[in-house]
N, C-alpha and C positions, 0 to 999 in steps of 0.2 A: 095742790091739785093731785088727786089720786092717779091720774093718767101718767104723771111723771114717775110714780112709784111702781105701777103695775103693768104698764104697756111699753111698747118700743119707742114711745115718744122721746124719752130721756136721752136716747143715744142715736137718734135718727135725724138727718137733715135732708132738705130738698135742694137740689142744684137746679136752679131755674134759669132758662135761657130762651131767647127767640132766634139765636144763631145769627144775629145781625152784625156782630163784630168779633168773630172768632179769631183768636190770635194767629197772625200770619196768613189767615185764609179769608178774612173779610166777611161779607154778607153771604153766608152759605145756606142759611135757613135751618129750621129745626131738625129735619131728618139728618142732614149731613153733620150737624153738631153733636149727634148722639155719641159717636166714638170719643170725641174730645171730652164730653161730660162724663163718660164712663172712666176715662183716664183720671179725671179729677176725683171721681168717687173712689178709685183705687188708691190715690194718694191719701185721701182722708182715712181710709181703712188701714193702710199700711203704716202710716206715720202717727195717727192719732186714735186709732181704733174706733172711728166714727162710722156708722152705717149711713151711707149717702146714696140717694136715688136721683137719677136724672129726670127732670121734668122739662121736656123740650117742646115748646110751642112752635108751630110752623112759621108764624109771623107775629109781629107786635100788633096788638089791637087795643082799642080804647078801654075794654073791660078787663085787661090783663091783670090789673091790680086786684079786682074783685075775684077773678079766678084763683089767684094765688092765696088770697085771704080765705077762700072757701076750702082750700085743701090744707090750710095751715094746722088744723087741730091735731093731725097725726104726727107732725114734725116738731122737734125741739128747737130748730133754727132753720133759716133759709139763706142759702148762698146764691146771690144773683151773679150770673156769669156771662161774659161775652155778649153784652147788650150795648148797642151803640149809644153814644151821647147825641142829643141830650135826653133821650128816652130813659136811659139808665138812671139819671138823676131824678126824673119825675117818678119813676116806678119805686125807687128806694124811698123817696119822701112819702109816697102814698102808703107804703107798707109799715112805716114806723108806728108804734103804738098798738100793734096787734097782739102783744103779749109774749112774743118770742123774738130773739135777735134776728135782724135782717141786715145783711151786709153785702155790698157789691165789691167782690174781691179785687176786680181790676182797679177800682178806685182806692179803697182803704188798705187793702193788703199791700199794694204797691207803695203807697205813701208811708206805711209803717216801715217797710224794709229800706226805703230810701232814707228816711230819717235816721234809722239805725246805722246805715252805712256812712251817712254824712257825719254823724257824731264821732264815729271812729276815724274817719278821714281827717277830721279836725285834730284829733289826738296825734295822728301821724305827722301832719303838716304844721302843727302848732298854730293853725289859724283859729281865731276866736269865732265861735258859731254866730254870735250876735252881730258880728261885723261883716258877715258874708253878703256879697251881692251876687245873686243867682239868676241865671237865665234858664227858663224852662221852654224847651222846644216841643210843642204839642199842647193843645188846649182841650183835649178830649177828657175822658173819664179819669185817667191816671194823672194827667197834667193838672186838672182842676183840684183833685184831692191832695196832691203833693203841695200845690200852692197854698191851699187852706191850712194844711198841717204846719208847713214851714213858716208861715206868717201868722199862725194862730187865729185865722179867720173863723169866727164862730166858736172858738175855744175859750175857756176861762183863762184870763191872763196869768193867773197864778199856777196854771197847769203846765204851761209850756213856754219855752223861750222862742222868740221870733228872730229870724234873720233880718239883716238891715233892710234889704229890699229884694224884690223879685221882678223880673221882666218876663212876661209870657209871650211867646210867639206862636202864631198859627200859620196857615197857608197864605194869609194875606200880609204877614209880617208882625210887627210889634203891636200888641194890644195896649191901647191907651184911652184915656177918658174921652177924648174928642174924636175918636175914630167914627167914621160914618157908619150908620146902621147898627151900632153897638147895642142899642136898646132892643133890637129884635131878638137877641139871645140873652136872657136874664143871667145865665151863668157866666157868659163872657163879660156882661156888664159888671157883675160882682168882681171879676178879675180886674177889669179896667179901673174900677173904683178903689180897690184895695191894694193895688200894686203900682209899680212904675212911678215912684214918688217924684222923679225928676221930669216926667212927661216925655221920655225919649220916644222918637218915632223912627220908622225905617224898617230895615230887613233884619233877619237873624244875624247877619254879619255886623250890622250896626249895634245890635243889642249886646253882642259878645265882647265888644271892645271894653277892656278894663274889668271884666267880670271875674269873680273868683271861682265860680262853679257853673258848669253847664250840665243840665239834666235833660236828656233826650228821651222822649216818649212819643216818637213820631214815625219817621220812615228811614230806611237805610240810606247812608251816603250823603246826608244833607249837610254835615259839618265838615269843613275843609281844614287842612293843616294851617292855612293862613288865618282862619278864624281862631284856632287855638293859640297861635302866636300873638294874636292881638289881645289876648286875655291878660289878667293880672299875673304876677309871678307865681309859679308853682300852682297852676290851675288844677281843679278837680273835674274830671269828666266822667259822668255816668251816662253812657250811650246804650239805652235799653231797648231800642227797636229790635224786633224779632222777625225773621231768623237772623238778619244781619244788622249790626249796629249802625248808628248814624255816622260813626267813624271807627275804623279798625283800631284796636289798642296800640298796635305797633306804630301806626301813623301818628296817633295822638301823643304817644310818648316821645317820638322823634321831634315832634313840634314843640315839646316843652312841658307837656302835662306831667304833674307830680304823681297823680293817681288816676287810674282808669278802671272803671267797672262796666260790665255789660250784663245782659240777661242770659248769656250763654255759659254753659258749664265748660266749654272748650277753652275759655280764657280765665285768667285769675279774676278774683272779685266778682263772682256771680251775684247779681242783685236781682233776685227773683221772688215774686210774691208767695211762692211756695214755702218760703222760710217763715211766713207770717200766718197764713190762713189756717193751717192745721192746729196750731197752738191757740190762736184766737178763738176758734170755734170749740176746741176742747175745753178751754177755760170757761167759755160762756155756758156750755152744756153742764159742766161740773157745778157751776153756780146756779143752774136752772134760771139763767138770766132772762129778764123780760126784754132786754134790748142790748145793743153794744154801744156803750157810752164813749165819749171822747177820752175819758180817763182810762178806759180799757185799751184803747188804741195806743195811747201814749205809753202806758205801762208795757205793752207788747214791744214797742220800739226800743225802750230802754233795756228791757230784759234781753232782747236780741243783741243789742250792742254790747251789753255787759257780759254776754256769754264768751266773747273773745277778750281774754284778759290783757293780751299784749298785741293789739292790732298792728299790722305791717302794711306797707304799700301794696303788697300783693295778697293780703289776707285781712280784709275788713270784716268779713262775716263768716260764720261757720258754714260747713257744707249743707246743701239743701236736704239731703236724705239722712238726717240725724235725729233720731227719736228723742235724744236727750234735750235737744233744742226745743222740740215740741213741748216736752214736760216743763221746761223752764219758762217758756212763754205762757203756757197754760196756767201755771201757778201764779204768775204775775197778773194775768188777766182775771182769774177768779178773785184774787185779793182786791183788785181794783173794782170789780163788779160789786163786791160786798161794801167797800168803802163809798162807792158812788150811788148806792141804793138801788142797784139793778138786779141784785140777787133775789131769787124767789124764796120767801120764808114760809109760805103756806104749805 
């Protein structure tokens, strides 16, 4: 396509939001989301030399997918940002197949970074990835995507390794197959059908008993030291709620955690999707990709994990503002795009 060669399309993406789930701010609407999206655009430019433009809708509406499709010709990719679940799932699904990559960063960017951090945490603790029993606190966009990636739900089984089991908890407790009204939300139904092999029921505290890993993508302060003590030996805690984690690192470590990561740069082991999205989109644009495949996401995770040659308890991942990380991830994503047939050849 000549537009990729002669216009701004090849290096320009749209950051699309309705402002319904802005990090730490909630449902603030399109106008109030503009500064946050401008900050995201700045990260794209500074880290990956991508020109990004905020497209902020005042509210979600039924024709939003059509609106985005109609502005897509000028962009090389679309980053969906800060859209509440389950609308974010529906919108992303509706925009697949439009000829350019569309990715919801809150979902897949977070899942990529969590997988990378977990791979390196296993190296440090000598735990076997395939043996892990994981509890995910939060069943929104990030929780859903992390679950799918770590259990290879919808992935080619030859592409990724799956953990032994995952239990996902939402505000009502453990999600399980027989929970009342589970059919009302198809995304939670998928979680209930694909996880919790033993059919455990109850609260977050019940779920964490004997678990190897806890991944929090929910609200501050929800994990107690008693819950950490009830987990398996040398548990791994990724408490990613923002601006405050589900449990403070100091408290988790005193309770017996072997490794603690948060979304904050103020603590060791920052696990932030900003480590993923610049490189993923840079690689996708370099390949003139038609979409972002599972192969590209898995390649990004392994490239990010591999960047840290000798991970430690307090250093699982590289610093967020590292352009070399972006280049490394981008190269892996471009190669995966070519191998998976997503690279544009015309």
